[in-house]
C-alpha positions as CSV (number, residue, x, y, z in Angstrom):
1,M,-11.9,19.0,7.6
2,R,-12.4,16.1,5.5
3,Q,-12.4,16.6,1.8
4,A,-14.6,14.2,-0.6
5,L,-12.0,12.2,-2.8
6,P,-11.9,12.0,-6.5
7,L,-12.7,7.9,-5.9
8,G,-16.2,7.7,-6.4
9,L,-15.8,4.7,-8.4
10,D,-17.3,1.1,-9.0
11,V,-14.1,-1.2,-8.3
12,T,-16.0,-4.1,-10.2
13,K,-15.5,-2.0,-13.4
14,L,-12.3,-0.7,-13.4
15,K,-8.9,-2.0,-15.5
16,K,-7.0,-4.6,-13.7
17,C,-3.4,-4.6,-14.8
18,A,0.0,-6.4,-13.5
19,P,2.2,-3.8,-12.2
20,E,5.2,-4.8,-14.9
21,P,3.6,-3.4,-18.0
22,L,3.0,0.1,-15.9
23,Q,6.8,0.3,-14.5
24,S,7.7,3.3,-16.7
25,Q,4.1,5.1,-16.9
26,F,3.8,8.2,-14.7
27,V,1.1,8.3,-11.6
28,T,-0.4,11.0,-10.4
29,A,-2.2,9.5,-7.7
30,L,-2.5,5.9,-6.0
31,V,-4.2,4.7,-2.9
32,L,-2.3,2.6,-0.9
33,A,-2.6,-0.3,2.3
34,L,-0.4,0.1,5.1
35,G,-0.1,-2.7,7.2
36,S,2.0,-3.3,10.6
37,N,2.0,-6.2,13.1
38,H,4.8,-4.9,15.4
39,H,4.7,-1.2,17.0
40,A,2.0,-0.3,14.8
41,E,1.4,3.2,16.2
42,H,5.0,4.1,15.6
43,Y,5.5,2.9,12.3
44,L,2.3,4.0,10.6
45,A,3.0,7.9,12.2
46,R,6.6,7.4,10.9
47,V,5.4,6.6,7.2
48,R,2.5,9.1,7.3
49,E,5.1,11.8,7.7
50,D,7.1,10.5,4.6
51,L,4.0,10.1,2.8
52,A,3.0,14.0,3.2
53,V,6.4,14.7,1.7
54,L,5.4,13.1,-1.8
55,G,1.7,15.1,-1.9
56,E,-1.6,15.3,-0.3
57,T,-2.7,12.7,2.0
58,N,-5.9,11.3,3.3
59,Y,-6.2,8.5,5.5
60,S,-8.8,5.9,6.5
61,I,-9.2,5.0,10.0
62,A,-6.5,2.6,11.4
63,F,-7.8,-0.8,12.5
64,Q,-6.7,-3.8,13.9
65,N,-7.4,-7.4,12.1
66,P,-5.9,-10.5,12.7
67,D,-3.4,-12.0,10.5
68,F,-5.4,-14.1,7.7
69,T,-2.4,-16.6,7.3
70,A,-2.2,-17.4,11.5
71,T,-3.1,-20.7,12.1
72,L,-3.8,-22.4,15.7
73,E,-0.3,-24.5,15.1
74,Q,1.1,-21.0,13.9
75,P,-0.3,-18.2,15.7
76,K,0.8,-14.5,14.2
77,P,0.2,-11.1,15.9
78,D,-3.0,-8.8,14.7
79,Y,-2.1,-6.2,11.9
80,T,-3.1,-2.6,12.3
81,N,-4.0,-1.6,8.7
82,Q,-5.2,1.4,7.1
83,C,-5.7,2.9,3.6
84,V,-3.9,6.1,1.9
85,Y,-5.3,8.2,-0.9
86,L,-2.0,10.1,-2.1
87,A,-2.1,12.6,-4.7
88,L,1.5,13.3,-5.7
89,T,2.9,16.8,-6.2
90,S,4.6,15.7,-9.1
91,P,4.1,12.9,-11.5
92,T,6.4,10.0,-10.7
93,S,6.8,6.8,-12.4
94,L,5.2,3.5,-10.9
95,Q,8.9,1.8,-10.6
96,Q,10.2,5.0,-8.6
97,L,7.2,4.9,-6.4
98,Q,7.5,1.3,-5.6
99,Q,11.5,1.9,-4.8
100,I,10.4,4.8,-2.6
101,F,7.8,2.6,-1.0
102,K,10.4,-0.2,-0.3
103,Q,12.6,2.4,1.0
104,F,10.0,3.6,3.3
105,E,9.7,0.4,4.5
106,G,13.3,-0.4,5.3
107,D,13.3,2.9,7.3
108,C,10.9,1.2,9.3
109,G,13.5,-1.9,9.8
110,R,11.5,-4.1,7.6
111,L,13.7,-6.6,6.1
112,R,12.6,-9.0,3.5
113,P,13.2,-12.8,3.1
114,L,15.7,-14.3,0.5
115,S,13.5,-15.9,-1.3
116,R,11.9,-12.3,-2.3
117,L,15.5,-10.8,-2.8
118,T,16.1,-13.3,-5.8
119,H,12.6,-12.7,-7.1
120,T,12.5,-9.1,-7.3
121,K,16.3,-8.4,-7.6
122,N,16.1,-6.0,-4.5
123,K,18.7,-5.5,-2.5
124,Y,17.3,-6.7,0.8
125,L,18.5,-8.5,3.9
126,P,17.2,-11.6,4.9
127,E,14.2,-11.2,7.0
128,A,14.7,-12.3,10.6
129,E,12.8,-15.0,11.9
130,S,12.5,-15.7,15.3
131,G,10.3,-18.7,15.3
132,P,6.6,-19.1,13.9
133,I,5.9,-15.4,14.7
134,R,6.9,-12.9,11.6
135,Q,6.9,-9.3,12.7
136,V,6.3,-6.6,10.2
137,T,6.9,-3.1,11.0
138,M,5.7,-1.9,7.9
139,D,4.0,-2.7,4.6
140,I,3.2,-0.7,1.9
141,D,1.0,-2.0,-1.1
142,I,-0.2,0.0,-3.8
143,L,-3.9,-1.1,-4.6
144,L,-5.2,1.5,-7.3
145,V,-3.2,4.2,-9.6
146,K,-4.1,6.7,-11.9
147,L,-1.9,7.4,-14.7
148,S,-0.6,11.0,-15.8
149,G,-2.9,12.6,-18.2
150,Q,-6.1,11.6,-16.6
151,S,-8.3,14.4,-14.7
152,D,-9.6,13.9,-11.3
153,Q,-13.1,13.4,-13.0
154,D,-11.9,10.1,-15.3
155,N,-12.8,7.7,-12.3
156,N,-13.0,5.0,-14.6
157,E,-9.4,5.4,-15.6
158,W,-8.1,4.4,-12.1
159,I,-6.3,1.0,-12.6
160,I,-6.2,-1.7,-10.2
161,M,-2.9,-3.6,-9.6
162,A,-3.9,-7.1,-10.6
163,D,-1.5,-8.5,-8.1
164,R,-3.6,-7.0,-5.4
165,Y,-7.0,-8.0,-6.4
166,P,-9.3,-9.2,-5.1
167,F,-9.3,-6.8,-2.4
168,K,-8.9,-8.0,1.2
169,A,-11.8,-7.1,3.2
170,H,-9.8,-4.3,5.2
171,E,-8.9,-2.8,1.8
172,N,-12.4,-2.7,0.5
173,T,-13.5,-0.9,3.7
174,G,-10.5,1.5,3.5
175,I,-11.0,2.4,0.0
176,V,-15.1,2.8,0.7
177,E,-14.1,5.3,3.6
178,L,-11.9,7.3,1.4
179,T,-14.7,7.7,-0.9
180,I,-17.0,9.4,1.6
């Protein structure tokens, strides 16, 4: 049975914040966007198991979308996308969560391009490019966070990750679905 989530919020009224100032802040709940364009059913199932270890999870329906960066000259496989509400078992810093999610992506075989290696200072191998099609086994993005010390009733205390806003259509759809 699906339970109502403490998300009944209007994202247009929420605070937006870049992730950097929040790195040391402890998070108790978050909304994630999952995406895969390569063996999506397999990798989504794997990540759902990994996320369940961190706390209580609820998922939107997974649906397929065209890659919005694809062009006629450079076609790309469709993505399967899904949003996740995750209430953590114990508060965890945003920086730790980002590292955990990158590890989950790596466990799914996700490799990152060298340009990101330098920018993020993470230790990822260069992403294999086999022509113009870029295969992404798993992408995990943090959309919203609730910081430690805020009750579930403090819906205006959700913070939007500014680097992810405005949300893509499938992210908006997933967030709405999680609130009903």
